[in-house]
N, C-alpha and C positions, 0 to 999 in steps of 0.2 A: 504494500500498499505505500503510494506517494502522496503526500500531503504539501502542497505548496501554498504559500502564505505569504502576501505582500501587505504592508501597512503604508498607505500614501495619505492618511491623516496624522500627521506628527505631534498634532496637540492632544491627540488622544492615545494612550498606551493600550497595547493588546498582550496578553500573556501567550504567545504563540505556543509555547512548550503544553501549556493547559489545553489550547484549543485544538493543537494535534491529538491529543490524549481525548478527546470529547469528540471529535471529528471519527478516530478510532473506533470507538463506541458504537456511536450511531451508526457508521458504515457497518460493522461487524454484525450491528441488530437487523440490518437492511439486506443480510448476506453479500454485502459488496465490498469484502474486507481487503481484496484484491486490486481493487479499483484507484484510479489516480484523482486527484481532485484539487482545484486551485482556488485558493478563496483571496478575494481582492479587499482589503478593508480601504475606505476612502471617505470622503466629507460629504456633505450633500451638493456642493457644486461638481465633484467627479460623477456622481451618481447622476447627477442630471442630466450632465452630458451623454452618459450611457444611455440613459431613460429616453433622450432625445432621438441619439443614433441609432437604436435598434428598437424602439418601439413606437417612435412619432409623438413620446410625450414628453413636452419641454417643462418637467418639473423634478425637483426630486422624490425619491421614493426610498425605502427601507431596505428593499433587497430586491435584488434580482438576480435571473438565473440563465445561463447559458448552454444547453446540453450540447454534449460534443456531437452527438448524431443526431439526424433528423429523425422521425418516427418512422421505425420501417428500415432504415439502411442498415445494412450489414457492418457488424464491428470489424475494424480492420486488425491484423495479426497484431499479437504483442500485448501489453497489459491494458486492458480496459480502461478508457480514459470517461468518467462521469461527464465531466465538464468544468465550467466555473461559476462562481457563484460573489458577486460583488453585495456589501453590506455598507449603507452609511454609519458611519460611527455616530455622526451629530444626530441623525434622525432616532437612531438607536436609544441616545441620550435623553432625550425626550421623551419617546415611547415608553421608556423603562420607568419613568416617574407614573406615566398614565396606569400600567400593566402593573404597578406596584411590586416591580422586579431591580434587582441591583444591575448594573449595565455590563456585568459580564451574564448573567442570566439572560439578558434582554439579547446578548449577543447570541447566547447558543440557542435561543429562542429563533431567532431568524437566521441562522446557520441551519438550523434543522428545518424550518422553512423552505428556504431555499435548497438543500439537498432533496427534499421529497419532489419539490417541481424538476428538478434532472433527472428522478426516477419516474416522470409522468404522472405525477398526483397533480390535480388542477382545481383548486375550490372555485373558479369561475366557470365552472362546466356545466353542474347542477349543484342542486342543494343535496342531493345524496352523496357526490363526490366530495364536496365542502364538508360534509359531517365526515366522511371518511378519514380526509386529511386531517381535521382537527382533532379525531380521535388518536390517529398515528402520530400526530405531533405530543399529543400530551402523554400518549405511551411513553415516548422518545426520552420528551423534559424529564421525566419520572426516572428514566435510567442514569441520566446526568445530577439531577437534583431528587434523590428518594425523598419522598414525603412533601415536597414542595408542589403546592398544587398552583395552576394557572387561574389567574380572576376571570372571572366571566367577560370582562372588561376587554380582554385578550380575545380578538377574533379568530385567532391562528386554530 
């Protein structure tokens, strides 16, 4: 398993060692322990640019996912690559207050959300898919933070 982490938001520190451990647990729980993933931590301006470039939406967001393969596309030889997840640390900091989480817990929540999108989960498809993703998010969050429950205000 290869986990690449880049922090382009120097004003907010991230514990890359802890994040790698968490991602390892998440991927192991999802039977993806041999996959490669890339994580970009950025600020609101950086994620706004990505959101505009790839989704045509000119505003910041919390997390974006970029799967390596299009749906139905065959995997090339070698280690399977899940794709890339980009997270705005500035947005995460603001949302953590609304969700009653620490910044680190919010980062983990956004990582889980982004990884699930890489695996094809999509809460925007239907109410049933939204509930499936919400349930899986809470299950994975509990693996990282046993006993910590996500508030109902957290719609992930």
